[in-house]
PDB file with one MODEL, atoms N, CA, C and O in Angstrom:
MODEL        1
ATOM      1  N   UNK A   1      -3.198  13.598  -4.061  1.00  0.00           N
ATOM      2  CA  UNK A   1      -3.886  12.866  -5.238  1.00  0.00           C
ATOM      3  C   UNK A   1      -4.293  11.421  -4.567  1.00  0.00           C
ATOM      4  O   UNK A   1      -3.577  10.729  -3.844  1.00  0.00           O
ATOM      5  N   UNK A   2      -5.508  11.179  -4.961  1.00  0.00           N
ATOM      6  CA  UNK A   2      -5.863   9.594  -4.759  1.00  0.00           C
ATOM      7  C   UNK A   2      -5.353   8.595  -5.605  1.00  0.00           C
ATOM      8  O   UNK A   2      -5.087   8.947  -6.754  1.00  0.00           O
ATOM      9  N   UNK A   3      -5.178   7.534  -5.316  1.00  0.00           N
ATOM     10  CA  UNK A   3      -4.966   6.450  -6.108  1.00  0.00           C
ATOM     11  C   UNK A   3      -5.446   5.081  -5.694  1.00  0.00           C
ATOM     12  O   UNK A   3      -5.614   4.745  -4.521  1.00  0.00           O
ATOM     13  N   UNK A   4      -5.622   4.432  -6.589  1.00  0.00           N
ATOM     14  CA  UNK A   4      -6.404   3.024  -6.315  1.00  0.00           C
ATOM     15  C   UNK A   4      -5.434   1.822  -7.116  1.00  0.00           C
ATOM     16  O   UNK A   4      -4.779   1.843  -8.159  1.00  0.00           O
ATOM     17  N   UNK A   5      -5.683   0.828  -6.125  1.00  0.00           N
ATOM     18  CA  UNK A   5      -4.782  -0.372  -6.948  1.00  0.00           C
ATOM     19  C   UNK A   5      -5.535  -1.868  -6.661  1.00  0.00           C
ATOM     20  O   UNK A   5      -5.999  -2.240  -5.583  1.00  0.00           O
ATOM     21  N   UNK A   6      -5.522  -2.440  -7.646  1.00  0.00           N
ATOM     22  CA  UNK A   6      -5.875  -3.779  -7.422  1.00  0.00           C
ATOM     23  C   UNK A   6      -4.909  -4.706  -7.262  1.00  0.00           C
ATOM     24  O   UNK A   6      -4.180  -5.083  -8.179  1.00  0.00           O
ATOM     25  N   UNK A   7      -4.848  -5.200  -5.848  1.00  0.00           N
ATOM     26  CA  UNK A   7      -3.822  -6.335  -5.321  1.00  0.00           C
ATOM     27  C   UNK A   7      -4.081  -7.853  -5.955  1.00  0.00           C
ATOM     28  O   UNK A   7      -5.204  -8.266  -6.242  1.00  0.00           O
ATOM     29  N   UNK A   8      -2.971  -8.538  -6.109  1.00  0.00           N
ATOM     30  CA  UNK A   8      -3.178  -9.778  -6.446  1.00  0.00           C
ATOM     31  C   UNK A   8      -2.432 -11.047  -5.758  1.00  0.00           C
ATOM     32  O   UNK A   8      -1.322 -10.850  -5.264  1.00  0.00           O
ATOM     33  N   UNK A   9      -2.884 -12.062  -5.723  1.00  0.00           N
ATOM     34  CA  UNK A   9      -2.131 -12.882  -4.738  1.00  0.00           C
ATOM     35  C   UNK A   9      -2.470 -12.934  -3.442  1.00  0.00           C
ATOM     36  O   UNK A   9      -1.792 -13.576  -2.641  1.00  0.00           O
ATOM     37  N   UNK A  10      -3.807 -12.108  -3.013  1.00  0.00           N
ATOM     38  CA  UNK A  10      -3.799 -11.654  -1.435  1.00  0.00           C
ATOM     39  C   UNK A  10      -5.318 -11.560  -1.482  1.00  0.00           C
ATOM     40  O   UNK A  10      -5.955 -11.277  -2.497  1.00  0.00           O
ATOM     41  N   UNK A  11      -5.911 -11.862  -0.117  1.00  0.00           N
ATOM     42  CA  UNK A  11      -7.204 -11.661   0.114  1.00  0.00           C
ATOM     43  C   UNK A  11      -8.056 -10.314  -0.027  1.00  0.00           C
ATOM     44  O   UNK A  11      -9.286 -10.312  -0.079  1.00  0.00           O
ATOM     45  N   UNK A  12      -7.334  -9.281  -0.079  1.00  0.00           N
ATOM     46  CA  UNK A  12      -7.904  -7.706  -0.245  1.00  0.00           C
ATOM     47  C   UNK A  12      -8.084  -7.851  -1.661  1.00  0.00           C
ATOM     48  O   UNK A  12      -7.324  -8.553  -2.328  1.00  0.00           O
ATOM     49  N   UNK A  13      -9.111  -7.184  -2.185  1.00  0.00           N
ATOM     50  CA  UNK A  13      -9.538  -7.026  -3.496  1.00  0.00           C
ATOM     51  C   UNK A  13      -9.286  -5.561  -3.892  1.00  0.00           C
ATOM     52  O   UNK A  13      -9.657  -5.243  -5.022  1.00  0.00           O
ATOM     53  N   UNK A  14      -8.759  -4.707  -3.188  1.00  0.00           N
ATOM     54  CA  UNK A  14      -8.503  -3.209  -3.376  1.00  0.00           C
ATOM     55  C   UNK A  14      -7.778  -2.327  -2.512  1.00  0.00           C
ATOM     56  O   UNK A  14      -8.015  -2.464  -1.312  1.00  0.00           O
ATOM     57  N   UNK A  15      -7.116  -1.630  -2.779  1.00  0.00           N
ATOM     58  CA  UNK A  15      -6.257  -0.644  -2.099  1.00  0.00           C
ATOM     59  C   UNK A  15      -6.411   0.822  -2.532  1.00  0.00           C
ATOM     60  O   UNK A  15      -6.100   1.126  -3.684  1.00  0.00           O
ATOM     61  N   UNK A  16      -6.863   1.729  -1.694  1.00  0.00           N
ATOM     62  CA  UNK A  16      -6.877   3.065  -1.985  1.00  0.00           C
ATOM     63  C   UNK A  16      -6.093   4.003  -0.983  1.00  0.00           C
ATOM     64  O   UNK A  16      -6.104   3.737   0.219  1.00  0.00           O
ATOM     65  N   UNK A  17      -5.423   5.081  -1.464  1.00  0.00           N
ATOM     66  CA  UNK A  17      -4.796   5.793  -0.596  1.00  0.00           C
ATOM     67  C   UNK A  17      -4.412   7.464  -1.259  1.00  0.00           C
ATOM     68  O   UNK A  17      -4.744   7.722  -2.416  1.00  0.00           O
ATOM     69  N   UNK A  18      -3.931   8.169  -0.678  1.00  0.00           N
ATOM     70  CA  UNK A  18      -3.812   9.463  -0.925  1.00  0.00           C
ATOM     71  C   UNK A  18      -2.355   9.744  -0.660  1.00  0.00           C
ATOM     72  O   UNK A  18      -1.874   9.367   0.409  1.00  0.00           O
ATOM     73  N   UNK A  19      -1.592  10.397  -1.574  1.00  0.00           N
ATOM     74  CA  UNK A  19      -0.257  11.101  -1.461  1.00  0.00           C
ATOM     75  C   UNK A  19      -0.431  12.465  -1.490  1.00  0.00           C
ATOM     76  O   UNK A  19      -0.853  12.984  -2.523  1.00  0.00           O
ATOM     77  N   UNK A  20      -0.133  13.233  -0.368  1.00  0.00           N
ATOM     78  CA  UNK A  20      -0.206  14.669  -0.074  1.00  0.00           C
ATOM     79  C   UNK A  20       1.282  14.894   0.418  1.00  0.00           C
ATOM     80  O   UNK A  20       1.851  14.148   1.215  1.00  0.00           O
ATOM     81  N   UNK A  21       1.912  16.177  -0.241  1.00  0.00           N
ATOM     82  CA  UNK A  21       2.927  16.654   0.305  1.00  0.00           C
ATOM     83  C   UNK A  21       4.153  15.617   0.652  1.00  0.00           C
ATOM     84  O   UNK A  21       4.912  15.810   1.602  1.00  0.00           O
ATOM     85  N   UNK A  22       4.263  14.360  -0.342  1.00  0.00           N
ATOM     86  CA  UNK A  22       5.158  13.294  -0.211  1.00  0.00           C
ATOM     87  C   UNK A  22       4.873  12.401   0.980  1.00  0.00           C
ATOM     88  O   UNK A  22       5.824  11.774   1.447  1.00  0.00           O
ATOM     89  N   UNK A  23       3.700  12.273   1.511  1.00  0.00           N
ATOM     90  CA  UNK A  23       3.186  11.751   2.427  1.00  0.00           C
ATOM     91  C   UNK A  23       2.222  10.660   2.203  1.00  0.00           C
ATOM     92  O   UNK A  23       1.482  10.819   1.233  1.00  0.00           O
ATOM     93  N   UNK A  24       2.061   9.463   2.977  1.00  0.00           N
ATOM     94  CA  UNK A  24       0.950   8.575   2.703  1.00  0.00           C
ATOM     95  C   UNK A  24      -0.238   8.838   3.734  1.00  0.00           C
ATOM     96  O   UNK A  24      -0.083   8.886   4.955  1.00  0.00           O
ATOM     97  N   UNK A  25      -1.594   9.020   2.979  1.00  0.00           N
ATOM     98  CA  UNK A  25      -2.653   9.200   3.823  1.00  0.00           C
ATOM     99  C   UNK A  25      -3.878   8.509   3.225  1.00  0.00           C
ATOM    100  O   UNK A  25      -4.136   8.308   2.038  1.00  0.00           O
ATOM    101  N   UNK A  26      -4.737   8.118   4.576  1.00  0.00           N
ATOM    102  CA  UNK A  26      -5.799   7.665   4.161  1.00  0.00           C
ATOM    103  C   UNK A  26      -5.829   6.161   3.400  1.00  0.00           C
ATOM    104  O   UNK A  26      -6.522   5.847   2.433  1.00  0.00           O
ATOM    105  N   UNK A  27      -5.017   5.464   4.017  1.00  0.00           N
ATOM    106  CA  UNK A  27      -4.995   4.103   3.276  1.00  0.00           C
ATOM    107  C   UNK A  27      -6.065   3.010   3.650  1.00  0.00           C
ATOM    108  O   UNK A  27      -6.199   2.833   4.861  1.00  0.00           O
ATOM    109  N   UNK A  28      -6.785   2.311   2.884  1.00  0.00           N
ATOM    110  CA  UNK A  28      -7.848   1.669   2.879  1.00  0.00           C
ATOM    111  C   UNK A  28      -7.832   0.529   2.057  1.00  0.00           C
ATOM    112  O   UNK A  28      -7.713   0.576   0.833  1.00  0.00           O
ATOM    113  N   UNK A  29      -7.972  -0.679   2.844  1.00  0.00           N
ATOM    114  CA  UNK A  29      -8.113  -1.953   2.131  1.00  0.00           C
ATOM    115  C   UNK A  29      -9.200  -2.299   2.064  1.00  0.00           C
ATOM    116  O   UNK A  29      -9.985  -1.882   2.915  1.00  0.00           O
ATOM    117  N   UNK A  30      -9.692  -3.256   0.955  1.00  0.00           N
ATOM    118  CA  UNK A  30     -11.233  -3.477   0.577  1.00  0.00           C
ATOM    119  C   UNK A  30     -10.420  -5.068   0.883  1.00  0.00           C
ATOM    120  O   UNK A  30      -9.339  -5.515   0.500  1.00  0.00           O
ATOM    121  N   UNK A  31     -11.490  -5.620   1.733  1.00  0.00           N
ATOM    122  CA  UNK A  31     -11.354  -7.036   1.804  1.00  0.00           C
ATOM    123  C   UNK A  31     -10.123  -7.445   2.863  1.00  0.00           C
ATOM    124  O   UNK A  31      -9.707  -6.629   3.685  1.00  0.00           O
ATOM    125  N   UNK A  32      -9.751  -8.392   2.782  1.00  0.00           N
ATOM    126  CA  UNK A  32      -8.726  -9.068   3.841  1.00  0.00           C
ATOM    127  C   UNK A  32      -8.625  -9.084   5.225  1.00  0.00           C
ATOM    128  O   UNK A  32      -9.718  -8.746   5.679  1.00  0.00           O
ATOM    129  N   UNK A  33      -7.906  -9.295   6.023  1.00  0.00           N
ATOM    130  CA  UNK A  33      -7.750  -9.532   7.185  1.00  0.00           C
ATOM    131  C   UNK A  33      -8.095  -8.170   7.976  1.00  0.00           C
ATOM    132  O   UNK A  33      -7.202  -7.326   8.051  1.00  0.00           O
ATOM    133  N   UNK A  34      -9.482  -7.887   8.634  1.00  0.00           N
ATOM    134  CA  UNK A  34      -9.789  -6.407   8.878  1.00  0.00           C
ATOM    135  C   UNK A  34      -8.862  -5.986   9.715  1.00  0.00           C
ATOM    136  O   UNK A  34      -8.402  -4.901   9.358  1.00  0.00           O
ATOM    137  N   UNK A  35      -8.296  -6.504  10.911  1.00  0.00           N
ATOM    138  CA  UNK A  35      -7.641  -6.211  11.859  1.00  0.00           C
ATOM    139  C   UNK A  35      -6.170  -5.781  11.483  1.00  0.00           C
ATOM    140  O   UNK A  35      -5.634  -4.739  11.861  1.00  0.00           O
ATOM    141  N   UNK A  36      -5.705  -6.569  10.827  1.00  0.00           N
ATOM    142  CA  UNK A  36      -4.415  -6.463  10.105  1.00  0.00           C
ATOM    143  C   UNK A  36      -4.216  -5.227   9.039  1.00  0.00           C
ATOM    144  O   UNK A  36      -3.271  -4.439   9.077  1.00  0.00           O
ATOM    145  N   UNK A  37      -5.283  -5.209   8.082  1.00  0.00           N
ATOM    146  CA  UNK A  37      -5.101  -4.295   7.331  1.00  0.00           C
ATOM    147  C   UNK A  37      -5.625  -2.747   7.885  1.00  0.00           C
ATOM    148  O   UNK A  37      -5.254  -1.751   7.264  1.00  0.00           O
ATOM    149  N   UNK A  38      -6.425  -2.626   8.978  1.00  0.00           N
ATOM    150  CA  UNK A  38      -6.516  -1.541   9.705  1.00  0.00           C
ATOM    151  C   UNK A  38      -5.239  -0.954  10.383  1.00  0.00           C
ATOM    152  O   UNK A  38      -4.861   0.215  10.310  1.00  0.00           O
ATOM    153  N   UNK A  39      -4.518  -2.199  11.199  1.00  0.00           N
ATOM    154  CA  UNK A  39      -3.262  -1.908  11.484  1.00  0.00           C
ATOM    155  C   UNK A  39      -2.315  -1.224  10.718  1.00  0.00           C
ATOM    156  O   UNK A  39      -1.772  -0.181  11.082  1.00  0.00           O
ATOM    157  N   UNK A  40      -2.106  -1.813   9.637  1.00  0.00           N
ATOM    158  CA  UNK A  40      -1.016  -1.407   8.794  1.00  0.00           C
ATOM    159  C   UNK A  40      -1.557  -0.014   8.201  1.00  0.00           C
ATOM    160  O   UNK A  40      -0.646   0.781   7.970  1.00  0.00           O
ATOM    161  N   UNK A  41      -2.820   0.434   7.914  1.00  0.00           N
ATOM    162  CA  UNK A  41      -3.406   1.750   7.477  1.00  0.00           C
ATOM    163  C   UNK A  41      -2.841   2.722   8.630  1.00  0.00           C
ATOM    164  O   UNK A  41      -2.193   3.731   8.353  1.00  0.00           O
ATOM    165  N   UNK A  42      -3.114   2.369   9.819  1.00  0.00           N
ATOM    166  CA  UNK A  42      -2.951   3.144  10.791  1.00  0.00           C
ATOM    167  C   UNK A  42      -1.134   3.762  11.133  1.00  0.00           C
ATOM    168  O   UNK A  42      -0.705   4.890  11.372  1.00  0.00           O
ATOM    169  N   UNK A  43      -0.508   2.540  11.021  1.00  0.00           N
ATOM    170  CA  UNK A  43       1.043   2.461  11.133  1.00  0.00           C
ATOM    171  C   UNK A  43       1.587   3.427  10.150  1.00  0.00           C
ATOM    172  O   UNK A  43       2.386   4.270  10.559  1.00  0.00           O
ATOM    173  N   UNK A  44       1.149   3.394   8.542  1.00  0.00           N
ATOM    174  CA  UNK A  44       1.871   3.879   7.577  1.00  0.00           C
ATOM    175  C   UNK A  44       1.366   5.405   7.606  1.00  0.00           C
ATOM    176  O   UNK A  44       2.200   6.209   7.189  1.00  0.00           O
ATOM    177  N   UNK A  45       0.340   5.847   7.961  1.00  0.00           N
ATOM    178  CA  UNK A  45      -0.277   7.242   8.142  1.00  0.00           C
ATOM    179  C   UNK A  45       0.987   8.291   8.290  1.00  0.00           C
ATOM    180  O   UNK A  45       1.743   8.241   9.260  1.00  0.00           O
ATOM    181  N   UNK A  46       1.119   9.160   7.319  1.00  0.00           N
ATOM    182  CA  UNK A  46       2.054  10.358   7.411  1.00  0.00           C
ATOM    183  C   UNK A  46       3.518   9.773   7.227  1.00  0.00           C
ATOM    184  O   UNK A  46       4.485  10.512   7.412  1.00  0.00           O
ATOM    185  N   UNK A  47       3.668   8.536   6.888  1.00  0.00           N
ATOM    186  CA  UNK A  47       5.277   8.326   6.369  1.00  0.00           C
ATOM    187  C   UNK A  47       5.173   8.474   5.033  1.00  0.00           C
ATOM    188  O   UNK A  47       4.155   8.427   4.341  1.00  0.00           O
ATOM    189  N   UNK A  48       6.416   8.675   4.682  1.00  0.00           N
ATOM    190  CA  UNK A  48       6.728   8.783   3.033  1.00  0.00           C
ATOM    191  C   UNK A  48       6.536   7.360   2.393  1.00  0.00           C
ATOM    192  O   UNK A  48       6.711   6.291   2.976  1.00  0.00           O
ATOM    193  N   UNK A  49       6.139   7.543   1.069  1.00  0.00           N
ATOM    194  CA  UNK A  49       5.849   6.492   0.261  1.00  0.00           C
ATOM    195  C   UNK A  49       7.402   5.363   0.215  1.00  0.00           C
ATOM    196  O   UNK A  49       7.349   4.135   0.148  1.00  0.00           O
ATOM    197  N   UNK A  50       8.345   5.977   0.258  1.00  0.00           N
ATOM    198  CA  UNK A  50       9.883   5.157   0.275  1.00  0.00           C
ATOM    199  C   UNK A  50       9.973   4.542   1.574  1.00  0.00           C
ATOM    200  O   UNK A  50      10.548   3.456   1.650  1.00  0.00           O
ATOM    201  N   UNK A  51       9.341   5.238   2.923  1.00  0.00           N
ATOM    202  CA  UNK A  51       9.784   4.341   3.986  1.00  0.00           C
ATOM    203  C   UNK A  51       8.837   3.422   4.339  1.00  0.00           C
ATOM    204  O   UNK A  51       8.938   2.672   5.309  1.00  0.00           O
ATOM    205  N   UNK A  52       7.794   3.467   3.474  1.00  0.00           N
ATOM    206  CA  UNK A  52       6.690   2.327   3.651  1.00  0.00           C
ATOM    207  C   UNK A  52       7.018   1.120   2.857  1.00  0.00           C
ATOM    208  O   UNK A  52       6.777  -0.049   3.158  1.00  0.00           O
ATOM    209  N   UNK A  53       7.723   1.671   1.583  1.00  0.00           N
ATOM    210  CA  UNK A  53       7.851   0.598   0.631  1.00  0.00           C
ATOM    211  C   UNK A  53       9.365  -0.112   1.405  1.00  0.00           C
ATOM    212  O   UNK A  53       9.544  -1.328   1.480  1.00  0.00           O
ATOM    213  N   UNK A  54       9.958   0.515   1.722  1.00  0.00           N
ATOM    214  CA  UNK A  54      11.306   0.169   2.458  1.00  0.00           C
ATOM    215  C   UNK A  54      11.081  -1.158   3.428  1.00  0.00           C
ATOM    216  O   UNK A  54      11.622  -2.263   3.405  1.00  0.00           O
ATOM    217  N   UNK A  55       9.992  -0.558   4.345  1.00  0.00           N
ATOM    218  CA  UNK A  55       9.582  -1.550   5.353  1.00  0.00           C
ATOM    219  C   UNK A  55       8.653  -2.656   4.985  1.00  0.00           C
ATOM    220  O   UNK A  55       8.638  -3.638   5.728  1.00  0.00           O
ATOM    221  N   UNK A  56       7.832  -2.629   3.884  1.00  0.00           N
ATOM    222  CA  UNK A  56       6.850  -3.825   3.575  1.00  0.00           C
ATOM    223  C   UNK A  56       7.077  -4.418   2.707  1.00  0.00           C
ATOM    224  O   UNK A  56       6.452  -5.471   2.589  1.00  0.00           O
ATOM    225  N   UNK A  57       8.017  -4.073   1.732  1.00  0.00           N
ATOM    226  CA  UNK A  57       8.354  -4.909   0.511  1.00  0.00           C
ATOM    227  C   UNK A  57       9.073  -6.070   0.790  1.00  0.00           C
ATOM    228  O   UNK A  57      10.172  -6.071   1.344  1.00  0.00           O
ATOM    229  N   UNK A  58       8.344  -7.259   0.338  1.00  0.00           N
ATOM    230  CA  UNK A  58       8.984  -8.528   0.393  1.00  0.00           C
ATOM    231  C   UNK A  58       8.228  -9.210   1.521  1.00  0.00           C
ATOM    232  O   UNK A  58       8.378 -10.431   1.570  1.00  0.00           O
ATOM    233  N   UNK A  59       7.445  -8.654   2.436  1.00  0.00           N
ATOM    234  CA  UNK A  59       6.604  -9.446   3.326  1.00  0.00           C
ATOM    235  C   UNK A  59       5.782 -10.523   2.812  1.00  0.00           C
ATOM    236  O   UNK A  59       5.045 -10.189   1.885  1.00  0.00           O
ATOM    237  N   UNK A  60       5.725 -11.734   3.183  1.00  0.00           N
ATOM    238  CA  UNK A  60       4.817 -12.714   2.761  1.00  0.00           C
ATOM    239  C   UNK A  60       3.663 -13.161   3.806  1.00  0.00           C
ATOM    240  O   UNK A  60       3.700 -12.857   4.998  1.00  0.00           O
ATOM    241  N   UNK A  61       2.767 -13.824   3.282  1.00  0.00           N
ATOM    242  CA  UNK A  61       1.539 -14.105   3.979  1.00  0.00           C
ATOM    243  C   UNK A  61       1.411 -15.638   4.117  1.00  0.00           C
ATOM    244  O   UNK A  61       0.791 -16.273   3.264  1.00  0.00           O
ATOM    245  N   UNK A  62       1.853 -16.103   4.931  1.00  0.00           N
ATOM    246  CA  UNK A  62       2.046 -17.857   5.044  1.00  0.00           C
ATOM    247  C   UNK A  62       2.596 -18.266   3.763  1.00  0.00           C
ATOM    248  O   UNK A  62       3.361 -17.412   3.314  1.00  0.00           O
ATOM    249  N   UNK A  63       2.487 -19.086   3.175  1.00  0.00           N
ATOM    250  CA  UNK A  63       3.283 -19.689   1.738  1.00  0.00           C
ATOM    251  C   UNK A  63       3.061 -18.920   0.642  1.00  0.00           C
ATOM    252  O   UNK A  63       3.665 -19.127  -0.410  1.00  0.00           O
ATOM    253  N   UNK A  64       2.244 -18.038   0.777  1.00  0.00           N
ATOM    254  CA  UNK A  64       1.968 -17.113  -0.387  1.00  0.00           C
ATOM    255  C   UNK A  64       3.390 -16.229  -0.743  1.00  0.00           C
ATOM    256  O   UNK A  64       4.170 -15.873   0.141  1.00  0.00           O
ATOM    257  N   UNK A  65       3.563 -15.973  -2.024  1.00  0.00           N
ATOM    258  CA  UNK A  65       4.721 -15.312  -2.289  1.00  0.00           C
ATOM    259  C   UNK A  65       4.575 -13.740  -1.980  1.00  0.00           C
ATOM    260  O   UNK A  65       5.638 -13.120  -1.991  1.00  0.00           O
ATOM    261  N   UNK A  66       3.577 -13.117  -1.747  1.00  0.00           N
ATOM    262  CA  UNK A  66       3.255 -11.713  -1.404  1.00  0.00           C
ATOM    263  C   UNK A  66       2.293 -11.622  -0.227  1.00  0.00           C
ATOM    264  O   UNK A  66       1.952 -12.688   0.286  1.00  0.00           O
ATOM    265  N   UNK A  67       1.847 -10.559   0.231  1.00  0.00           N
ATOM    266  CA  UNK A  67       1.108 -10.341   1.458  1.00  0.00           C
ATOM    267  C   UNK A  67       0.437  -8.843   1.117  1.00  0.00           C
ATOM    268  O   UNK A  67       0.813  -8.104   0.207  1.00  0.00           O
ATOM    269  N   UNK A  68      -0.565  -8.592   1.994  1.00  0.00           N
ATOM    270  CA  UNK A  68      -1.376  -7.268   1.791  1.00  0.00           C
ATOM    271  C   UNK A  68      -0.176  -5.866   1.911  1.00  0.00           C
ATOM    272  O   UNK A  68       0.035  -4.954   1.112  1.00  0.00           O
ATOM    273  N   UNK A  69       0.477  -6.184   3.306  1.00  0.00           N
ATOM    274  CA  UNK A  69       1.521  -5.181   2.810  1.00  0.00           C
ATOM    275  C   UNK A  69       2.575  -5.162   2.167  1.00  0.00           C
ATOM    276  O   UNK A  69       3.358  -4.229   2.344  1.00  0.00           O
ATOM    277  N   UNK A  70       2.838  -6.103   1.333  1.00  0.00           N
ATOM    278  CA  UNK A  70       3.811  -6.097   0.442  1.00  0.00           C
ATOM    279  C   UNK A  70       2.969  -5.471  -0.945  1.00  0.00           C
ATOM    280  O   UNK A  70       3.473  -4.592  -1.644  1.00  0.00           O
ATOM    281  N   UNK A  71       1.868  -5.954  -1.170  1.00  0.00           N
ATOM    282  CA  UNK A  71       0.846  -5.482  -2.437  1.00  0.00           C
ATOM    283  C   UNK A  71       0.766  -3.763  -1.956  1.00  0.00           C
ATOM    284  O   UNK A  71       0.781  -2.949  -2.880  1.00  0.00           O
ATOM    285  N   UNK A  72       0.696  -3.327  -0.761  1.00  0.00           N
ATOM    286  CA  UNK A  72       0.700  -1.634  -0.787  1.00  0.00           C
ATOM    287  C   UNK A  72       2.220  -1.316  -0.969  1.00  0.00           C
ATOM    288  O   UNK A  72       2.372  -0.160  -1.367  1.00  0.00           O
ATOM    289  N   UNK A  73       3.068  -1.812  -0.843  1.00  0.00           N
ATOM    290  CA  UNK A  73       4.312  -1.221  -1.113  1.00  0.00           C
ATOM    291  C   UNK A  73       4.498  -1.199  -2.802  1.00  0.00           C
ATOM    292  O   UNK A  73       5.156  -0.305  -3.334  1.00  0.00           O
ATOM    293  N   UNK A  74       3.814  -2.335  -3.627  1.00  0.00           N
ATOM    294  CA  UNK A  74       3.709  -2.095  -4.947  1.00  0.00           C
ATOM    295  C   UNK A  74       2.858  -1.263  -5.345  1.00  0.00           C
ATOM    296  O   UNK A  74       3.045  -0.806  -6.472  1.00  0.00           O
ATOM    297  N   UNK A  75       1.898  -0.888  -4.723  1.00  0.00           N
ATOM    298  CA  UNK A  75       0.985   0.258  -5.069  1.00  0.00           C
ATOM    299  C   UNK A  75       1.498   1.477  -4.858  1.00  0.00           C
ATOM    300  O   UNK A  75       1.136   2.409  -5.576  1.00  0.00           O
ATOM    301  N   UNK A  76       2.211   1.618  -4.072  1.00  0.00           N
ATOM    302  CA  UNK A  76       2.973   2.884  -3.608  1.00  0.00           C
ATOM    303  C   UNK A  76       4.025   3.224  -4.733  1.00  0.00           C
ATOM    304  O   UNK A  76       4.139   4.333  -5.255  1.00  0.00           O
ATOM    305  N   UNK A  77       4.820   2.042  -5.044  1.00  0.00           N
ATOM    306  CA  UNK A  77       5.772   2.191  -6.035  1.00  0.00           C
ATOM    307  C   UNK A  77       5.286   2.663  -7.549  1.00  0.00           C
ATOM    308  O   UNK A  77       5.777   3.534  -8.267  1.00  0.00           O
ATOM    309  N   UNK A  78       4.025   1.693  -7.814  1.00  0.00           N
ATOM    310  CA  UNK A  78       3.442   2.385  -9.107  1.00  0.00           C
ATOM    311  C   UNK A  78       2.757   3.858  -8.939  1.00  0.00           C
ATOM    312  O   UNK A  78       2.740   4.605  -9.917  1.00  0.00           O
ATOM    313  N   UNK A  79       2.334   4.168  -8.005  1.00  0.00           N
ATOM    314  CA  UNK A  79       1.907   5.724  -7.496  1.00  0.00           C
ATOM    315  C   UNK A  79       2.891   6.714  -7.778  1.00  0.00           C
ATOM    316  O   UNK A  79       2.646   7.750  -8.397  1.00  0.00           O
ATOM    317  N   UNK A  80       4.237   6.331  -7.229  1.00  0.00           N
ATOM    318  CA  UNK A  80       5.286   7.226  -7.362  1.00  0.00           C
ATOM    319  C   UNK A  80       5.620   7.626  -8.754  1.00  0.00           C
ATOM    320  O   UNK A  80       5.729   8.773  -9.187  1.00  0.00           O
ATOM    321  N   UNK A  81       5.806   6.179  -9.567  1.00  0.00           N
ATOM    322  CA  UNK A  81       6.038   6.099 -11.074  1.00  0.00           C
ATOM    323  C   UNK A  81       5.201   7.079 -11.845  1.00  0.00           C
ATOM    324  O   UNK A  81       5.523   8.050 -12.531  1.00  0.00           O
ATOM    325  N   UNK A  82       4.108   6.584 -11.561  1.00  0.00           N
ATOM    326  CA  UNK A  82       2.997   7.579 -12.072  1.00  0.00           C
ATOM    327  C   UNK A  82       3.087   9.005 -11.788  1.00  0.00           C
ATOM    328  O   UNK A  82       3.117   9.742 -12.774  1.00  0.00           O
ATOM    329  N   UNK A  83       3.134   9.526 -10.653  1.00  0.00           N
ATOM    330  CA  UNK A  83       3.389  10.788 -10.175  1.00  0.00           C
ATOM    331  C   UNK A  83       4.692  11.330 -10.948  1.00  0.00           C
ATOM    332  O   UNK A  83       4.566  12.338 -11.643  1.00  0.00           O
ATOM    333  N   UNK A  84       6.012  10.655 -10.840  1.00  0.00           N
ATOM    334  CA  UNK A  84       7.202  11.355 -11.384  1.00  0.00           C
ATOM    335  C   UNK A  84       6.628  11.411 -12.959  1.00  0.00           C
ATOM    336  O   UNK A  84       6.725  12.535 -13.451  1.00  0.00           O
ATOM    337  N   UNK A  85       6.123  10.522 -13.717  1.00  0.00           N
ATOM    338  CA  UNK A  85       6.148  10.639 -15.201  1.00  0.00           C
ATOM    339  C   UNK A  85       5.316  11.687 -15.516  1.00  0.00           C
ATOM    340  O   UNK A  85       5.453  12.175 -16.638  1.00  0.00           O
ATOM    341  N   UNK A  86       4.303  12.240 -14.620  1.00  0.00           N
ATOM    342  CA  UNK A  86       3.504  13.524 -14.783  1.00  0.00           C
ATOM    343  C   UNK A  86       4.185  14.622 -14.836  1.00  0.00           C
ATOM    344  O   UNK A  86       3.771  15.572 -15.501  1.00  0.00           O
ATOM    345  N   UNK A  87       5.356  14.673 -14.136  1.00  0.00           N
ATOM    346  CA  UNK A  87       6.076  15.810 -13.831  1.00  0.00           C
ATOM    347  C   UNK A  87       7.017  16.281 -15.117  1.00  0.00           C
ATOM    348  O   UNK A  87       7.730  17.280 -15.027  1.00  0.00           O
TER     349      UNK A  87
ENDMDL
END
């Protein structure tokens, strides 16, 4: 199932990803630091949403209270809540 998320407080303007068989796939950031967001996307490919959230939640970008990785963790948390609510 594909999900879209609009991050706040960071340079990226959007995040899309898929959750298939309990794993994260095809993460794509729109905007932000191209190399960093591509690296994040590659590193989380095939991980469980829980593991991604555990590793990325709370990461800050400079003096900002959040970051693109932290926003991905929030997006995954929201997607899991949506998915669990539908069952």
